[in-house]
C-alpha positions as semicolon CSV with decimal commas, in nm:
position;residue;x (nm);y (nm);z (nm)
1;X;0,023;-0,027;0,008
2;X;0,104;0,340;-0,026
3;X;0,255;0,520;0,243
4;X;0,177;0,857;0,407
5;X;0,481;1,006;0,261
6;X;0,385;0,942;-0,135
7;X;0,600;1,120;-0,381
8;X;0,441;1,368;-0,611
9;X;0,498;1,092;-0,921
10;X;0,286;0,830;-0,715
11;X;-0,009;1,099;-0,669
12;X;-0,019;1,163;-1,023
13;X;-0,052;0,833;-1,114
14;X;-0,283;0,740;-0,881
15;X;-0,516;1,014;-0,995
16;X;-0,465;0,923;-1,340
17;X;-0,584;0,544;-1,236
18;X;-0,882;0,740;-1,077
19;X;-0,975;0,921;-1,404
20;X;-0,941;0,580;-1,582
21;X;-1,168;0,420;-1,316
22;X;-1,430;0,689;-1,353
23;X;-1,427;0,631;-1,732
24;X;-1,457;0,303;-1,679
25;X;-1,739;0,343;-1,479
26;X;-1,932;0,603;-1,705
27;X;-2,146;0,331;-1,843
28;X;-2,215;0,169;-1,526
29;X;-1,963;-0,098;-1,476
30;X;-1,611;-0,180;-1,513
31;X;-1,606;-0,461;-1,749
32;X;-1,299;-0,721;-1,774
33;X;-1,132;-0,527;-2,064
34;X;-1,120;-0,196;-1,883
35;X;-0,972;-0,370;-1,529
36;X;-0,713;-0,515;-1,776
37;X;-0,645;-0,204;-1,903
38;X;-0,640;0,014;-1,609
39;X;-0,373;-0,295;-1,420
40;X;-0,159;-0,280;-1,738
41;X;-0,149;0,102;-1,691
42;X;-0,065;0,081;-1,345
43;X;0,215;-0,173;-1,380
44;X;0,374;-0,005;-1,698
45;X;0,418;0,304;-1,450
46;X;0,576;0,058;-1,173
47;X;0,254;-0,018;-0,968
48;X;0,173;-0,359;-0,792
49;X;-0,148;-0,515;-0,901
50;X;-0,267;-0,490;-0,486
51;X;-0,187;-0,126;-0,528
52;X;-0,407;-0,085;-0,822
53;X;-0,658;-0,289;-0,725
54;X;-0,666;-0,070;-0,370
55;X;-0,721;0,246;-0,600
56;X;-0,985;0,129;-0,810
57;X;-1,142;0,011;-0,443
58;X;-1,083;0,346;-0,280
59;X;-1,220;0,540;-0,616
60;X;-1,362;0,808;-0,420
61;X;-1,091;0,897;-0,185
62;X;-0,838;1,019;-0,453
63;X;-0,832;1,377;-0,544
64;X;-0,724;1,464;-0,931
65;X;-0,382;1,572;-0,984
66;X;-0,324;1,811;-1,321
67;X;-0,009;1,663;-1,478
68;X;0,242;2,011;-1,490
69;X;0,371;1,965;-1,835
70;X;0,202;1,909;-2,222
71;X;0,362;1,580;-2,288
72;X;0,177;1,405;-1,913
73;X;-0,152;1,576;-2,049
74;X;-0,134;1,443;-2,342
75;X;-0,057;1,105;-2,228
76;X;-0,317;1,097;-1,973
77;X;-0,613;1,200;-2,248
78;X;-0,458;0,934;-2,462
79;X;-0,471;0,653;-2,176
80;X;-0,860;0,777;-2,094
81;X;-0,958;0,748;-2,506
82;X;-0,745;0,434;-2,550
83;X;-0,954;0,260;-2,263
84;X;-1,299;0,428;-2,368
85;X;-1,225;0,211;-2,681
86;X;-1,117;-0,098;-2,518
87;X;-1,462;-0,261;-2,494
88;X;-1,526;-0,187;-2,870
89;X;-1,823;0,042;-2,798
90;X;-1,832;0,404;-2,766
91;X;-2,058;0,507;-2,539
92;X;-2,183;0,883;-2,556
93;X;-2,129;0,890;-2,182
94;X;-1,796;0,795;-2,208
95;X;-1,695;0,987;-2,517
96;X;-1,834;1,312;-2,298
97;X;-1,613;1,232;-2,033
98;X;-1,282;1,202;-2,246
99;X;-1,359;1,532;-2,364
100;X;-1,451;1,691;-2,026
101;X;-1,180;1,519;-1,883
102;X;-0,928;1,703;-2,152
103;X;-1,053;2,030;-2,033
104;X;-0,995;1,938;-1,673
105;X;-0,632;1,841;-1,772
106;X;-0,620;2,182;-1,940
107;X;-0,686;2,166;-2,282
108;X;-0,854;2,460;-2,436
109;X;-1,251;2,376;-2,464
110;X;-1,279;2,478;-2,832
111;X;-1,034;2,210;-2,935
112;X;-1,083;1,918;-2,675
113;X;-1,342;1,710;-2,884
114;X;-1,125;1,724;-3,169
115;X;-0,854;1,627;-2,973
116;X;-1,057;1,352;-2,825
117;X;-1,164;1,247;-3,180
118;X;-0,817;1,239;-3,348
119;X;-0,664;1,021;-3,099
120;X;-0,977;0,796;-3,109
121;X;-0,945;0,805;-3,501
122;X;-0,581;0,732;-3,461
123;X;-0,595;0,425;-3,209
124;X;-0,872;0,256;-3,411
125;X;-0,677;0,284;-3,719
126;X;-0,402;0,098;-3,548
127;X;-0,147;0,396;-3,584
128;X;0,149;0,391;-3,277
129;X;0,095;0,619;-2,991
130;X;0,415;0,802;-3,073
131;X;0,255;0,899;-3,427
132;X;-0,091;1,011;-3,301
133;X;0,106;1,200;-3,007
134;X;0,324;1,381;-3,285
135;X;0,043;1,463;-3,469
136;X;-0,194;1,596;-3,212
137;X;0,115;1,806;-3,083
138;X;0,118;1,952;-3,440
139;X;-0,273;1,993;-3,434
140;X;-0,249;2,139;-3,078
141;X;0,070;2,377;-3,186
142;X;-0,119;2,488;-3,478
143;X;-0,420;2,610;-3,237
144;X;-0,171;2,786;-3,001
145;X;-0,025;2,970;-3,304
146;X;-0,366;3,077;-3,453
147;X;-0,569;3,135;-3,165
148;X;-0,349;3,175;-2,835
149;X;-0,277;2,875;-2,645
150;X;-0,400;2,532;-2,719
151;X;-0,356;2,436;-2,359
């Protein structure tokens, strides 16, 4: 279990997992593929299975921690969209949640719908994560240049 003195990175990871849990629950339940995805994200970031299960079980007790850079913000929204697609069904509530979370993560409201859909299409088309990230970053930079800050 996480100790009292958990570091900032652990807090960010727990917050990210909580966002994934909230998305998984958007359609009323966490299915097996969604739970596997949450577990994989936790393990990829150095968490033990029991720690991930603890975060899921205590999902109402973790506060959102906003990443402090664009790359981490993108990675979080990418994982949310990827999990939305995990069960093969894109529910309107899940799409709305992803769009709402993109806004909460600091992306401008005017572009979050397009960003979520760009990521979604890239994942569905089987593009590698780094390519989707590069293309999305180009889109965000264009928006920033032509309309002020993209984030």
